[in-house]
C-alpha positions as CSV (number, residue, x, y, z in Angstrom):
1,M,104.3,70.3,93.4
2,S,101.7,71.5,91.0
3,I,100.6,69.3,88.1
4,D,102.0,71.9,85.6
5,V,105.5,71.5,87.1
6,I,105.2,67.7,87.2
7,I,104.3,67.6,83.5
8,A,106.9,70.2,82.5
9,E,109.7,68.2,84.3
10,A,108.4,64.9,82.8
11,V,108.4,66.4,79.2
12,A,112.0,67.7,79.8
13,R,113.0,64.1,80.7
14,A,111.2,62.8,77.7
15,V,112.9,65.0,75.1
16,K,116.3,64.2,76.8
17,A,115.6,60.4,76.6
18,L,114.1,60.5,73.1
19,Y,116.3,63.1,71.3
20,G,119.2,63.9,73.6
21,I,117.9,67.5,74.0
22,E,118.6,69.3,77.2
23,A,115.4,71.2,77.8
24,D,114.9,73.6,80.7
25,A,111.7,72.5,82.5
26,A,111.1,76.1,83.5
27,S,110.7,77.0,79.8
28,I,108.1,74.4,79.2
29,V,104.7,75.9,80.1
30,P,101.7,73.5,79.9
31,Q,98.5,75.3,79.1
32,A,94.9,74.3,80.0
33,T,93.6,72.2,77.1
34,R,91.0,73.9,74.9
35,K,87.5,72.8,75.6
36,E,86.9,71.2,72.2
37,F,89.7,68.7,72.8
38,E,90.1,65.9,75.3
39,G,92.7,66.7,77.9
40,N,93.7,68.6,81.0
41,L,97.0,70.1,79.9
42,T,98.5,70.9,76.5
43,V,102.2,71.1,75.6
44,V,103.5,72.6,72.4
45,V,106.1,70.3,70.8
46,F,107.3,72.6,68.0
47,P,110.5,73.6,69.8
48,W,111.9,70.1,69.4
49,V,110.7,69.2,65.9
50,K,113.8,70.5,64.1
51,A,116.3,68.6,66.4
52,A,114.2,65.4,66.2
53,R,113.9,65.7,62.4
54,K,110.4,64.5,62.5
55,S,106.9,65.9,61.9
56,P,105.1,67.7,64.8
57,E,102.6,64.9,65.0
58,A,105.3,62.2,65.2
59,V,107.2,64.1,67.9
60,G,103.9,64.6,69.9
61,K,103.1,60.9,69.7
62,E,106.6,59.8,70.8
63,I,106.6,62.2,73.8
64,G,103.0,61.1,74.6
65,D,104.0,57.4,74.5
66,W,107.0,58.1,76.8
67,L,104.9,60.0,79.3
68,T,102.3,57.3,79.5
69,D,105.0,54.7,80.1
70,N,107.1,56.7,82.6
71,E,105.0,59.4,84.3
72,P,102.3,58.0,86.7
73,A,100.3,61.3,86.6
74,V,99.6,60.8,82.8
75,N,96.6,58.6,81.9
76,R,96.5,59.0,78.1
77,Y,97.0,61.6,75.4
78,N,96.1,62.8,71.9
79,V,97.9,64.9,69.4
80,V,96.5,67.7,67.3
81,K,99.2,68.9,64.8
82,G,101.9,70.2,67.1
83,F,99.9,70.2,70.3
84,L,100.1,67.3,72.8
85,N,96.9,67.1,74.8
86,I,97.5,65.2,78.1
87,V,94.8,63.6,80.2
88,I,95.9,63.4,83.8
89,E,95.2,60.3,85.9
90,P,91.9,61.2,87.7
91,T,93.0,59.9,91.1
92,Y,96.1,62.0,90.8
93,F,93.9,65.0,91.5
94,T,92.5,63.3,94.5
95,S,96.0,63.0,96.0
96,M,96.6,66.6,95.0
97,L,93.5,67.7,96.9
98,R,94.7,65.7,99.9
99,H,98.0,67.5,99.8
100,I,96.4,71.0,99.4
101,D,93.8,70.4,102.2
102,G,96.4,68.9,104.5
103,T,98.9,71.7,104.1
104,P,98.6,74.5,106.7
105,D,98.7,77.9,105.1
106,F,98.9,76.3,101.6
107,G,100.5,78.6,99.1
108,M,102.3,80.7,101.7
109,T,106.1,80.5,102.5
110,K,107.4,81.2,106.0
111,A,110.4,83.6,106.2
112,T,113.6,82.6,108.0
113,P,116.1,84.9,109.7
114,E,118.2,84.5,106.5
115,S,115.4,85.6,104.2
116,E,115.7,88.9,102.4
117,L,114.4,92.0,104.1
118,Y,111.9,94.1,102.2
119,M,110.9,97.5,103.6
120,V,107.6,98.9,102.5
121,E,106.7,102.5,103.0
122,Y,103.1,103.6,102.7
123,S,100.6,106.2,104.0
124,S,102.9,109.2,104.2
125,P,100.2,111.6,105.6
126,N,100.5,115.3,106.2
127,T,99.6,116.6,109.6
128,N,97.5,119.4,108.2
129,K,94.6,117.3,107.2
130,P,92.8,114.0,107.9
131,L,93.3,110.9,105.8
132,H,91.1,110.9,102.6
133,L,90.1,108.4,99.8
134,G,93.6,108.7,98.2
135,H,95.2,107.8,101.4
136,V,92.8,104.9,101.8
137,R,94.0,103.4,98.5
138,N,97.6,104.0,99.4
139,N,97.3,102.4,102.9
140,L,95.4,99.4,101.5
141,L,97.9,98.8,98.7
142,G,100.9,99.1,101.0
143,F,99.5,96.9,103.7
144,S,98.3,94.3,101.2
145,L,101.7,94.3,99.5
146,S,103.4,93.8,102.8
147,R,101.3,90.7,103.5
148,I,101.8,89.3,100.0
149,L,105.6,89.7,100.3
150,K,105.5,88.1,103.7
151,A,103.5,85.2,102.2
152,C,106.3,84.9,99.6
153,G,108.8,84.2,102.3
154,Y,110.4,87.6,102.8
155,N,111.0,89.4,106.0
156,V,109.0,92.6,105.9
157,V,109.2,95.9,107.7
158,K,106.2,98.2,107.3
159,T,107.1,101.9,107.6
160,N,105.4,105.3,107.5
161,I,106.9,108.7,107.0
162,V,104.8,111.5,108.5
163,N,105.0,114.8,106.8
164,D,104.9,116.9,110.0
165,R,106.8,120.0,108.9
166,G,106.7,122.5,106.1
167,I,104.7,125.4,104.8
168,H,101.4,123.4,104.6
169,I,101.7,122.6,108.3
170,C,102.3,126.3,109.2
171,K,99.2,127.3,107.3
172,S,97.0,125.2,109.7
173,M,99.0,126.4,112.6
174,L,98.6,130.1,111.6
175,A,94.9,129.7,111.0
176,W,94.3,128.1,114.4
177,K,96.4,130.9,116.0
178,K,94.4,133.7,114.2
179,W,90.9,132.3,114.3
180,G,90.9,129.2,116.6
181,E,90.0,131.0,119.8
182,G,91.7,128.2,121.8
183,I,89.5,125.4,120.4
184,T,90.6,121.8,121.1
185,P,89.4,118.5,119.8
186,E,87.6,117.9,123.1
187,K,85.9,121.3,123.0
188,A,84.9,120.9,119.4
189,G,83.8,117.3,119.8
190,K,85.9,116.3,116.8
191,K,88.9,114.1,116.0
192,G,92.1,116.1,116.1
193,D,93.0,115.5,112.4
194,H,89.5,116.7,111.3
195,L,89.8,119.8,113.4
196,I,93.3,120.7,112.0
197,G,92.1,120.0,108.5
198,N,89.3,122.5,109.0
199,F,91.9,125.2,109.8
200,Y,93.9,124.3,106.7
201,V,90.7,124.9,104.6
202,L,90.1,128.1,106.5
203,F,93.6,129.4,105.7
204,D,93.0,128.8,102.0
205,K,89.7,130.6,102.2
206,H,91.2,133.7,103.8
207,Y,94.3,133.6,101.5
208,K,92.1,133.5,98.3
209,A,90.1,136.5,99.6
210,E,93.3,138.3,100.4
211,L,94.7,137.6,96.9
212,K,91.5,138.8,95.3
213,E,91.6,142.1,97.2
214,L,95.4,142.6,96.6
215,T,95.1,141.8,92.9
216,A,92.2,144.3,92.5
217,R,94.3,147.0,94.3
218,Y,97.4,146.4,92.0
219,V,95.3,146.5,88.9
220,A,93.9,149.8,90.1
221,D,97.5,151.0,90.4
222,G,98.0,150.3,86.7
223,L,99.4,146.7,86.6
224,N,97.9,144.2,84.2
225,E,96.0,141.2,85.6
226,E,98.9,138.7,85.4
227,E,101.4,141.2,86.9
228,A,98.9,142.1,89.7
229,Q,98.3,138.4,90.6
230,K,102.1,137.7,90.8
231,K,102.6,140.8,93.0
232,A,99.7,139.8,95.2
233,E,101.1,136.3,95.7
234,A,104.6,137.8,96.5
235,T,103.2,140.3,99.0
236,S,100.4,138.4,100.7
237,P,100.6,139.2,104.4
238,L,99.1,135.8,105.3
239,M,101.6,133.8,103.2
240,L,104.5,135.9,104.4
241,E,103.4,135.3,108.0
242,A,103.2,131.5,107.3
243,R,106.7,131.5,105.7
244,D,108.0,133.4,108.7
245,M,106.5,130.8,111.0
246,L,108.3,128.1,109.1
247,R,111.6,129.9,109.5
248,R,111.0,130.3,113.2
249,W,110.1,126.6,113.4
250,E,113.4,125.7,111.9
251,Q,115.1,128.1,114.3
252,K,113.4,126.1,117.1
253,D,111.4,129.1,118.3
254,P,109.9,127.9,121.6
255,E,106.4,129.4,121.0
256,I,106.1,128.0,117.5
257,R,107.5,124.6,118.5
258,G,105.1,124.4,121.4
259,L,102.1,125.2,119.1
260,W,103.4,122.7,116.5
261,E,103.8,119.9,119.1
262,M,100.3,120.4,120.6
263,M,98.5,120.4,117.2
264,N,100.5,117.4,115.9
265,E,99.6,115.4,119.0
266,W,95.9,116.0,118.1
267,V,96.5,114.8,114.6
268,Y,98.5,111.7,115.6
269,A,95.7,110.6,117.9
270,G,93.2,111.0,115.0
271,F,95.4,109.1,112.6
272,D,95.9,106.2,115.0
273,E,92.1,105.9,115.3
274,T,91.7,105.8,111.6
275,Y,94.5,103.3,111.0
276,K,93.1,101.0,113.6
277,R,89.7,101.1,112.1
278,M,91.0,100.5,108.6
279,G,93.0,97.5,109.9
280,V,96.5,98.7,108.9
281,D,99.6,99.2,111.0
282,F,103.3,99.9,110.9
283,D,106.4,98.5,112.4
284,K,108.3,101.8,112.4
285,I,107.1,105.4,112.0
286,Y,109.5,108.2,110.9
287,Y,108.9,111.9,111.1
288,E,110.2,114.5,108.7
289,S,110.9,116.8,111.6
290,N,113.6,114.3,112.5
291,T,114.8,113.3,109.1
292,Y,115.2,116.6,107.3
293,L,118.3,117.6,109.3
294,E,119.8,114.2,108.4
295,G,119.1,114.9,104.8
296,K,120.8,118.3,105.1
297,D,123.9,116.7,106.5
298,K,124.0,114.2,103.6
299,V,123.5,116.9,101.0
300,L,126.3,119.0,102.5
301,A,128.5,116.0,102.6
302,G,127.7,115.4,98.9
303,L,128.5,119.1,98.3
304,D,132.0,118.6,99.9
305,K,132.6,115.5,97.6
306,G,131.5,117.4,94.5
307,I,128.3,115.4,94.0
308,M,126.3,118.6,94.4
309,Y,127.0,122.2,93.7
310,R,126.1,125.6,95.2
311,K,124.7,128.5,93.3
312,E,125.5,132.2,93.9
313,D,122.4,132.7,96.0
314,G,123.5,129.9,98.4
315,S,121.1,127.2,97.2
316,V,122.4,123.7,96.7
317,W,121.6,121.6,93.6
318,A,122.4,118.3,91.9
319,D,123.2,118.2,88.2
320,L,121.5,115.1,86.8
321,T,121.7,116.0,83.1
322,D,124.2,113.2,82.5
323,A,121.3,110.8,83.4
324,G,118.9,112.6,81.0
325,L,117.2,114.5,83.8
326,D,117.6,118.2,84.9
327,H,119.1,120.1,87.8
328,K,117.4,119.3,91.1
329,L,117.2,121.8,94.1
330,L,118.1,120.2,97.4
331,L,118.5,123.2,99.8
332,R,116.9,126.6,99.3
333,S,118.9,129.8,99.5
334,D,117.7,130.4,103.0
335,G,119.0,126.9,104.0
336,T,115.5,125.3,104.3
337,S,115.2,121.8,102.9
338,V,112.8,120.4,100.2
339,Y,111.0,117.0,100.1
340,M,113.9,115.4,98.3
341,T,116.3,116.4,101.1
342,Q,114.0,114.9,103.6
343,D,113.7,111.6,101.7
344,I,117.5,111.4,101.6
345,G,117.6,111.9,105.4
346,T,114.9,109.3,105.9
347,A,116.8,106.8,103.8
348,K,119.9,107.3,105.8
349,L,118.1,106.6,109.1
350,R,116.3,103.6,107.7
351,Y,119.6,102.1,106.4
352,Q,121.1,102.6,109.9
353,D,118.0,101.0,111.5
354,Y,117.6,97.9,109.2
355,P,119.7,95.8,106.8
356,I,117.5,96.6,103.9
357,D,117.7,94.4,100.8
358,K,114.8,96.0,98.9
359,M,113.1,99.4,99.6
360,I,109.6,99.9,98.2
361,Y,107.9,103.3,98.2
362,V,104.1,103.1,97.8
363,V,103.4,106.6,96.3
364,G,101.1,107.8,93.6
365,N,102.2,108.1,90.0
366,E,102.3,111.9,90.1
367,Q,105.6,111.4,92.0
368,N,107.3,109.2,89.3
369,Y,109.9,111.9,88.5
370,H,110.6,112.4,92.2
371,F,111.6,108.8,92.6
372,Q,113.7,108.7,89.5
373,V,115.7,111.5,91.0
374,L,115.8,110.0,94.5
375,S,117.1,106.7,93.2
376,L,120.0,108.5,91.4
377,L,120.9,110.6,94.4
378,L,120.8,107.8,96.9
379,D,123.0,105.7,94.5
380,R,125.5,108.6,94.2
381,L,125.5,109.1,97.9
382,G,126.5,105.5,98.5
383,F,123.3,103.7,99.4
384,K,123.7,100.1,98.0
385,W,120.0,99.8,97.3
386,G,119.5,103.3,95.9
387,K,119.7,102.3,92.3
388,D,117.3,99.3,92.9
389,L,114.7,101.1,95.0
390,V,111.1,100.3,93.9
391,H,108.6,103.1,93.4
392,F,105.3,101.2,93.6
393,S,103.6,103.8,91.4
394,Y,99.8,103.6,91.6
395,G,97.1,105.5,89.8
396,M,94.8,108.0,91.3
397,V,91.3,107.2,92.7
398,E,88.3,109.4,92.1
399,L,84.6,109.3,92.8
400,P,82.0,109.3,90.1
401,E,81.6,113.1,90.9
402,G,85.2,113.8,89.9
403,K,88.5,114.9,91.6
404,M,89.0,116.0,95.1
405,K,90.8,119.0,96.4
406,S,92.2,119.2,100.0
407,R,92.5,123.0,100.2
408,E,88.9,123.5,99.2
409,G,87.7,120.9,101.6
410,T,86.2,118.7,98.9
411,V,88.1,115.5,99.7
412,V,86.3,112.3,100.8
413,D,87.3,111.8,104.4
414,A,88.5,108.3,105.2
415,D,86.4,108.1,108.4
416,D,83.3,109.3,106.6
417,L,83.9,106.8,103.8
418,M,84.2,103.9,106.2
419,D,81.0,105.1,108.0
420,E,79.2,105.1,104.7
421,M,80.4,101.6,103.7
422,I,79.4,100.1,107.0
423,Q,76.0,101.8,106.8
424,G,75.6,100.4,103.3
425,A,76.2,96.9,104.7
426,R,73.7,97.6,107.5
427,D,71.1,98.6,104.9
428,V,71.6,95.4,102.9
429,A,71.3,93.3,106.1
430,A,68.1,95.1,107.0
431,E,66.6,94.2,103.6
432,R,67.6,90.5,103.9
433,G,66.7,90.1,107.6
434,R,69.0,89.3,110.5
435,G,67.7,85.8,111.2
436,D,68.9,84.4,114.5
437,M,71.8,86.8,114.9
438,S,72.1,89.1,117.8
439,A,72.3,92.8,117.3
440,E,76.0,92.7,118.3
441,E,76.8,90.0,115.8
442,S,74.8,91.7,113.0
443,E,76.7,95.0,113.7
444,E,80.1,93.2,113.6
445,I,79.2,91.5,110.3
446,A,78.2,94.9,108.9
447,R,81.6,96.2,109.8
448,I,83.4,93.3,108.2
449,V,81.3,93.4,105.1
450,G,81.4,97.2,104.7
451,L,85.1,97.5,105.1
452,G,85.6,94.3,103.0
453,A,83.6,95.9,100.2
454,L,85.7,99.1,100.3
455,K,89.1,97.2,100.4
456,Y,88.3,94.7,97.7
457,F,86.9,97.3,95.3
458,L,90.1,99.4,95.6
459,L,92.5,96.4,95.5
460,K,91.0,94.4,92.6
461,V,92.0,97.0,90.0
462,D,95.5,96.9,88.6
463,P,97.3,99.3,91.0
464,R,99.0,101.2,88.2
465,K,95.7,102.3,86.7
466,N,93.6,105.3,87.7
467,M,90.2,104.2,89.0
468,T,86.8,105.4,90.0
469,F,85.5,104.2,93.3
470,N,81.7,103.6,93.3
471,P,80.4,102.8,96.9
472,K,77.1,101.4,95.6
473,E,78.8,99.0,93.2
474,S,81.3,97.8,95.8
475,I,78.6,96.7,98.3
476,D,76.8,94.5,95.7
477,F,76.5,90.8,96.7
478,N,76.8,89.7,93.0
479,G,79.8,90.0,90.7
480,N,83.4,90.8,91.4
481,T,83.0,92.3,94.9
482,G,84.2,91.7,98.4
483,P,80.7,90.8,99.8
484,F,80.2,88.2,97.1
485,I,83.5,86.5,98.2
486,Q,82.7,86.8,101.8
487,Y,79.2,85.4,101.3
488,T,80.7,82.4,99.5
489,Y,83.1,81.8,102.3
490,A,80.3,82.0,104.9
491,R,78.2,79.5,102.8
492,I,81.1,77.0,102.8
493,R,81.6,77.4,106.5
494,S,77.8,76.7,107.0
495,V,78.1,73.5,104.9
496,L,81.1,72.3,106.9
497,R,79.3,73.0,110.2
498,K,76.3,71.0,109.1
499,A,78.6,68.2,108.0
500,A,80.2,68.1,111.4
501,E,76.8,68.1,113.1
502,A,75.8,65.1,110.9
503,G,79.1,63.3,111.7
504,Y,80.4,63.5,108.2
505,K,84.2,63.7,107.8
506,A,86.4,64.4,104.8
507,E,88.2,61.1,104.7
508,G,88.3,57.8,102.7
509,Y,88.2,59.4,99.3
510,D,91.6,58.4,98.1
511,M,90.3,56.2,95.2
512,V,87.6,58.6,94.1
513,A,88.0,59.8,90.5
514,P,86.8,63.5,90.6
515,N,84.5,64.8,87.9
516,D,85.5,67.5,85.5
517,K,84.2,70.3,87.6
518,E,86.0,69.0,90.7
519,I,89.2,68.6,88.7
520,S,88.9,72.1,87.5
521,L,88.5,73.4,91.1
522,I,91.5,71.3,92.3
523,Q,93.6,72.7,89.5
524,H,92.5,76.2,90.4
525,L,93.5,75.6,94.0
526,A,96.9,74.3,92.9
527,D,97.5,77.5,91.1
528,F,97.4,79.5,94.3
529,P,101.1,79.3,95.3
530,G,102.1,80.4,91.8
531,T,99.7,83.3,91.9
532,V,101.1,84.4,95.3
533,K,104.6,84.4,93.9
534,E,103.6,86.3,90.8
535,A,101.7,88.9,92.9
536,G,104.9,89.4,95.0
537,R,107.1,89.6,91.9
538,T,104.9,92.2,90.2
539,Y,103.7,94.0,93.4
540,S,100.1,93.4,92.5
541,P,97.4,92.8,95.1
542,A,94.9,92.7,92.1
543,L,96.3,89.3,91.1
544,I,95.3,87.9,94.5
545,A,91.9,89.6,94.5
546,N,90.9,88.4,91.0
547,Y,92.3,84.9,91.7
548,V,90.0,84.6,94.8
549,Y,87.0,85.9,92.8
550,D,87.6,83.4,90.0
551,L,87.9,80.6,92.6
552,V,84.7,81.4,94.4
553,K,82.8,81.9,91.1
554,E,83.9,78.4,90.1
555,Y,83.0,77.0,93.5
556,N,79.5,78.5,93.3
557,Q,78.9,76.8,90.0
558,F,80.1,73.5,91.5
559,Y,77.8,74.1,94.5
560,H,74.9,74.8,92.2
561,D,75.5,71.7,90.0
562,Y,76.4,69.0,92.6
563,S,75.1,68.0,96.0
564,I,77.5,67.9,98.9
565,L,75.6,66.9,102.1
566,N,72.9,65.0,100.3
567,E,75.4,62.9,98.2
568,N,74.7,59.2,98.9
569,D,78.2,58.0,98.1
570,A,80.1,58.5,101.3
571,A,83.5,58.7,99.5
572,V,82.3,61.2,97.0
573,R,80.7,63.3,99.8
574,S,84.0,63.2,101.7
575,L,85.9,64.4,98.6
576,R,83.5,67.3,98.2
577,L,83.8,68.2,101.8
578,A,87.6,68.2,101.5
579,L,87.3,70.3,98.4
580,S,85.0,72.8,100.1
581,H,87.3,73.1,103.1
582,A,90.3,73.6,100.9
583,V,88.5,76.4,98.9
584,A,87.5,78.1,102.1
585,E,91.1,78.0,103.5
586,V,92.5,79.4,100.3
587,V,89.8,82.1,100.1
588,K,90.6,83.0,103.7
589,N,94.4,83.2,103.1
590,G,93.9,85.2,99.9
591,M,91.6,87.7,101.6
592,W,94.1,87.9,104.5
593,M,96.7,89.1,102.0
594,L,94.3,91.8,101.0
595,G,93.7,92.8,104.6
596,I,90.1,91.6,104.4
597,E,88.3,89.7,107.1
598,V,85.8,86.9,106.2
599,P,82.8,86.2,108.5
600,E,81.9,82.7,109.6
601,R,78.3,83.4,108.7
602,M,76.2,86.1,107.1
């Protein structure tokens, strides 16, 4: 139990004994004492002044006296107006450290079969292009959130829905058919997702040229520019051919389905390679080519029940105006489904597969309205968790150079980005020297540091905010970066190895009174379980990232100010070794929740 909880519960007992007031310990929140006053924790006594019919100073003194007489953790106190400043018994922090250091996976709760089941969906790639920087943030947020929820004691299922059907897929297929000349990933020497992405860009290039030519022709025929553009879009042979390909796909045309299966397999192989390298995975992968028909069935069932309605052109809609929204298209007039229909089908299959208690969709904030609608529709269609689904809406990520566009081929490819980050780590290592490391170990550390820099930089920012990713800043070994944290961890592991070589053990420090800096570190460690719970409650990996940074920053100050291995007092040295080990374990656990590895040495 943390010292904050102990003091809160003791204060609740005090006001009950002194004034007969039933105070909820959860509502009593001790704060760190301001530096200009003596104390470790401060409790505000104003809430009980009226009932006690005494001055704030008198109430503070009476509660302080009761605590010193009845709570062993309290050494002494002072009162400043209505603020009770409490000095904790120094050796209490020693026993707290022993508990922290002696608790495996401190701060993490193990799930039981009876624990709630959280399903987290992330990634959601399209099979017409490789993963890019936006996908990287999505994957890292989803994977980290899954680990944080697992650390909070929930059962977690990680899922992915692959967008493997639709007009965008047909664009790549059509481009390959027209201009591919039978090329394969093996012949091209490229990953399959990269190859197919090139054809998506190629389609857009030809389509724009075609629109330009058609628009000019219609203008020459007497239409104004706007009318000419609209007619060009409506009559574009390329787009008409792509739409025809989509209809043939839905009709299960053998030729189109065969082409689709071949090209998708190329892309899946490329995705798997990228996911593995990024260090993320999934427990279950769904494919829209399987779920869209389920969605159609659900929508048609809703139509029969009067939940949806059909227009004269045959399209099916949902009227959501009673909820302050608009009318939502679910099936086009030609019977083809939209994304919403596919999401309904995916939800149906997931609910059949798992007893979901909470469904979390990790999707960018440009889809906020989509998930408002999906939540309403799922609820109306009878999914018990529909109304309570969570859209983990995160902000967009850009580079210093600005936004990225898939159709124009200006995206930052995930594989290229990881290459760049690892190369950046290699460059830093070359400047610093490899020491006694082998080339293989040095390369492995470059991988760990490079990917750690990328992941930490993307996760340390409040996920709901838009952000700019700067590769050069992320690889810095100073400041709030992954490499700074990894370096501190490696430094601690080095100290612990040297201590073991010297025969020093972290024992026999029970009666040592820690100094102020050591107490501050122990208190910071004790905050870890609460930080994990809060990160799980608010779905924020940034809380974990910044907690770990603050912890290592404070440890580095301690390391700078106090000797560890050269401390002459064996008991004090043991306490500092235990403190160092506890910090390293919490750093490792925190970074694990972010999906970041920490090297034993750097």
